[in-house]
N, C-alpha and C positions, 0 to 999 in steps of 0.2 A: 503493500499500500504506499510505502515512503516514495517510491518512484513517481506516484501521481501527484505529490505535493512538492512543488518547486523548492520550498524552503528546506525540505528534508532530503532531497535527492542527493544521492552519493555520499551522505554523511553516516558516521557510525550510528548504530541503533541506540546507543546510549543518549545521543542528541535527541532522538525521537522520544525516548522515555522522559527525559527532563523536560522537553517542550510540553509533553502531556501533563506532567506534574504541574508545571506552571500554569497551564490552562485551568486545572481544577482548582488550584490556590486562587488565581485571579477571579475565576467565577464565583467562588465562595466569598471572597472579600468584597466583590462588587455587589453581592446580594446583601451582605451584612452591614456594610458601611452607612447606608441612608437610615438604617433603623437604630443605630446607636444612640444618637442624641435624642430621639423619640422615646426609646426605652429609658434612657437615664431621666428624662423629664418626668416620666411617670412616677418617679419616687419623689416628686415635689422639690427638686433642687433647682437652683438658679440656672440661667443660660451658661454662665461661665463654668459652673461645675459640670454641666451637661457636656460641654466642649472639652473639658479636662479628661473625659473618658477616651476620646479620640486622641488627645495628645499623649496620654499614658502609653498607649500601644507604641506610638512613634518614638517617645523619649526611651522606653526600655529597649526598643529595637536598636536605638542609637548607641546607648551606653553599653549594651551586652555584646555588640559587634566585635570588639577586641577579644573577648572570651570565646566567642564563636570561632574566631580565626585560630586561637590557640588549641581549642578542642579538635577543630578539623585536622590540624597538624598531628595531634597526639592520637586520636581515636579513628581517623579516616572519615572521608567524605560521606560514605554511604550511612554509617551509624549515626553520625551528627545530623545528616539530612532527615533521615527517618525519625530520629528522636525529636528534632524540631517541629516536624509536621504533626506528630502525635501530641506534643505539648500544646500546640495551637488548637488541635482538634478537641482535646479534653477541656482546655480552658474555655473554648467556645461553647461546648456542651453545658458546662456548669455556669457560664455567664448567662445562658438562656434561662437557667433555673434560678437566677439570682433573686434573692428576697429583700435586698437592700442595695443602696447606692454604692456603699463601700465595698460590698462583694463584687458588684460589676466593675468598679474601678480597678480593684486588685486583679481580678481575673483577665481583664484586658491587658494590663501591664505584664502579667505572666505570658500572655499570648505574644506580646512583642519580643520577649526573649527567645520564645520558639521560632518566631519569624526570622529574627537575625541568624539563628542557627541554620535554618533552612536555606536562606538567601546566600549566605557565605559559603556553605559547604556545597550547594548545588552549583553556584557559579565556578567555584574552584574545580570541581569535578568536570564541568562542562569543558573548561579551557584546558584540562589535562588529558582528555581522552581524544582529542582531535589534532590533526596534524597542523602545521603552521599555516599551510595554504587553505585551511578549512575553518579557521577560527573566526573570521568575519561572518561567514554564512551561518556558522553554529550559534554565534551570538544573536544573529538575526532570528534564527528559528526559536531561540529562547525567549527573545523579546516578543515574537509573534505569538507564543503560547499565552503569554501574559495579556497581550492586546486583545486577542479574540475572547478570552475569558472576561476580561475587564469590561468589554462592550456588552457581552451577553448577560452579565451579573446584574446590573441595576434593573433591567427590564423584568427579570425573574424575581428580584427582590421586591419589587413594587407589588407583584401578585401575592408573595408570601406575607408581606406586611399587611395586606388587606385581610388576611386570615388571622394572623396574630402578631403582636410586636416581638414575640419570642421565637416564632417560627424561623426567621431568617438565621438566627444563631444555630439552631439544630440542623438546618440544611447546610450551613457552613461547616459544622463539625463533620457532616457526612461526606462533603467533597473532600475535605482534608483526610478523612479516613481512607477514601479511595486513593488518593494521592500517596498516603503511607503505604498501603498494600502494593501499589505500583512500584514504588521505590525498593521495597524488601524483596519483591519477586523478580523484577526484571533488571535490577542493577546488581549483577553478580560480581562478587569480590574477585573471583578468578578472572573474569573477563575484563574487569577494570585494570587488574595487575597486567594482564597481557597487553591491553591497550597502552598502558604506561611504558612498558618496555618497547613496544613497537614505536611509539612516538619518539622516545628517547633515542632508539636505534636509528631512526631516520633523520637525526639531526635536530630534534626538538629543543635541546639546550643550545643556544646560540653563542658563538665566540664573542669575546669583547669587542673585536674589531668591527662587528656588525651593529654597533651601538647598543647591544644588550649585554648586561652583566650576567654571567651564569650564577644563578642561586646556589650557594654552597652551604648555607646555614639556615636554620629554622628560627621561627619566633622573630624577636625584635632585631636580631642581627640580619635576618633575611630582609626585614623591612627597611633597616638603615641602608642596606646595599641597594635596594630597589629605588629609594629616595634619591640616591646619588645619580640615578639615570634620567636624563632630560625628557625621555619618552614617558616614563612613568609619571613624572611631574606633570606633564602635559595632559596625561590621562586624568589625573587627579583634578586639574584646573578645569577640564572639560566636564567631568562628571559633577563637580560642585556647581558649574554654570547651568548644567541641564537640570539638576535638582532644583536650583533657585528659580529659574525661568520657566521651565516647562511643568514641573510638579509643584512649584510654590506660587510664583506670581501669576502664572496663567490660570491655574486651577482656582486660585482665591479671588483674582480681580476680574477675570472675564465676565462671570455672571453680573457683577456689580456694574461693570462698564456698559454692558448691553442695557440694563435697566436705567442707569444714571446718566451715562454718557450718550447713548444712542437713543434713548427714550423708547425702547422697545420692551415687549413682554419678555418674561424670563424664559419662555420656551425657546426663544432665538438662540440663547446660550447653548441649550441641549443640541440644537440643530448644528451649531458651529463645532461642538466637540465631536459630534457624529461625524461630520465631513473631515475633521482633522484626523480621527481614527482610521477612517477609509484611506485617506491619502498616505498616512503612515504605513498602513498595512501593504499598500500597492508599492511603496518604495523600499520595503525591507528586503526584497530579493536582489534588486539592483545595487542597493547599499552593501549587502553582504558580498556580492560578487566583486564589486570595485575594491572593497577592502582587501579581498584575498588575491586579486589580480594585479592591481595597481599600487597597492600599498595602504597602510594605516594613515599615513600623514595626509595624502590627497583627500581621503574620505573624511578625515577630521577637519580639514580646511572647508570642505563643502558644508559640513554639518554646522560648524561655528559661524561661517559666514551667513548661512540661512537663518540661524538663530538671531544674530545681530540684526539682519535685515527685517526679520519678522517683528522683533520688538520696536525697531524704529518705524515701522509702518503703523504700529498701534499709536505710537507717539504722534505721528502725522495725522492719524485718523482722529485722534482726540482734539487736535488743534483745528481740524477742519470738518467739524460736524455740522457746519451750517447747511451743506447739501447732503440730505439724508441718503439719497440713492448712492452718491459717491462714497459717503461714509461706510455704507454697507458693503459695497464692493471692496473697498480697501480692508475692512474688517475681515471679510472671509478670506480674501487673499492673504492676509497676514497669518491667519490660522493655517492655511495651506503651506505657506513657506516655512513656518515654524515646525510643521509636522514633517516636512521633508528633512529639516535639520535634525529632528528628533530620531528620525529613521537611521540616518547615517551616524549619529552619536550613540545610538543603542548598539551598534556592532563594532565600530572601529576602535574606541577606547578599550573595550573589553578585550578585543584581539591583542592590543598592545600588552595589557596585563598577562594574558596567555603567553605572549612572547618572552616577557620578563621571567615568568614562571619556567618556561622552557620544558613543559611536559612533566614537571615535578610538583609535589605539594607546595602550595603557597598560601596557607590559610590567612597569615597576617598581611599578606600583600593584598589579597582579594578583600579582607575585611576593611582595611583602610580605604581602598577604592569604594566600597559600598558606603562606608560611613560618610564620605564627603558628599555623596548624593543625598543622603538622608538629612545631613546637616543643612544643605541648601533647601530641601523641601520644608525643613522646620523654620528656618530664618526667612524664606521667601514670603510666606504670608504675613508675617509679623512686621517685616521691613515694608512690604507693599502696603499694608494697612496703615502704617505710620506715615509714610510719604503721601499717600492718598489724603489722609486727614489734614496734613500740613500744607501740601502744595498741589495736589491734583493728580490725576491719572498720568499725565504726560511725564512727571518726575518719576513716578513708580516704574513705568515701562522703560523710561530712559535709563534708570539704574540698571534694570535688567540687561539692556543693550550694552552698557558699559562693562558689566561683569563678563558678559559673553565675549566682548572685544578683548578684554585681558586674557581670557582663555585662549583666543585666536593667537595672541602673541606667543604664548607658550607652544602652541602647536607649530607655528611658523619656525620656531627655533629648535624643534625636536628632531632627533635622527629617525630615520626609517627603521622599523623593527622587523619588516617582512623579510624573511630570508629567502631570496630567489634562487632557484637551482642554477648551478654553473652551466654555461653554454656547452654544447656538445662539441668535442674536438673533431 
């Protein structure tokens, strides 16, 4: 069946398994996330307290990522991945049974720990079982699993929410249980070990002359060595910018911009995000292919330039809302352009991290890479809201463009990490 799906064609079976797991995780998350504030509010708490339930998950996910990286190095990706999924599943099940606000808050925080374990270990495994010239497409397939699940989840969540405010939690626990079973059954330790040997044997660990330092130590020593590499620093800068703009500013401010800036109904933002998701899905395959054929650096340049352009288009749109028809065209165009950037930045920086790891375990390297995106997603809404209150939408979007522009500088200065085969003699 993999040969009929462009994202999975010619990739190891482990990529298909991990993409399937990503789909079930994103599906469940998309189902449960709209119900969390409503469920918290049913306990008679303030709006701030209800929002804290959402933040507790993100906060615990962020602070536990270093531990997840250490555990991945110590116990292996498969065990940490399955354990993380099981923790989120059980915490979601009991969250649905919560009898008080405190119980709900604590259980969602526990779920954040499990989420960090799953994300770090799964990405580390994904990058370890593919060859250098497959890492871009593998990262795109992983991103595609999350994207499809994330689009389908909210629609199903609305149906479940109409039945009961607790039902989405139980369904989320079910999708995570399915993902846990898939991980335990189809991620064979023997096959993973064989793939590691094959990748390493085919030159997965790159020589220093190619701009990538071979990982020789675990834990913090491994991370310090990676931080000395310009390509890894560029990947961190890009992931921070993506988290702040795509997952932070865009998610938090676009619904407000539609209502307050464009003077349109809130449903328009839903259509805008749907268009953005479709465009992103369409560009996943070309983004992955370009990353593997032309190199990580060109793909990251395209992604960061598109992100800067998209944010600047929103700035211009806010300054030129006098013509509604033109403002709407620019608005949807900006969403499309940023989605193209997100597609390229979902595969190329991850491939850089895989090149740094060189087919070996790299829990701390992956954990730090994941943490900067989470940090951007946490800072983005807060910074955007502050700038919106003080100066307006154009300043909030302008800061997003500036952060992406700084990331672009890192990308322009980075060495290429794709090891191309030597020409035949």
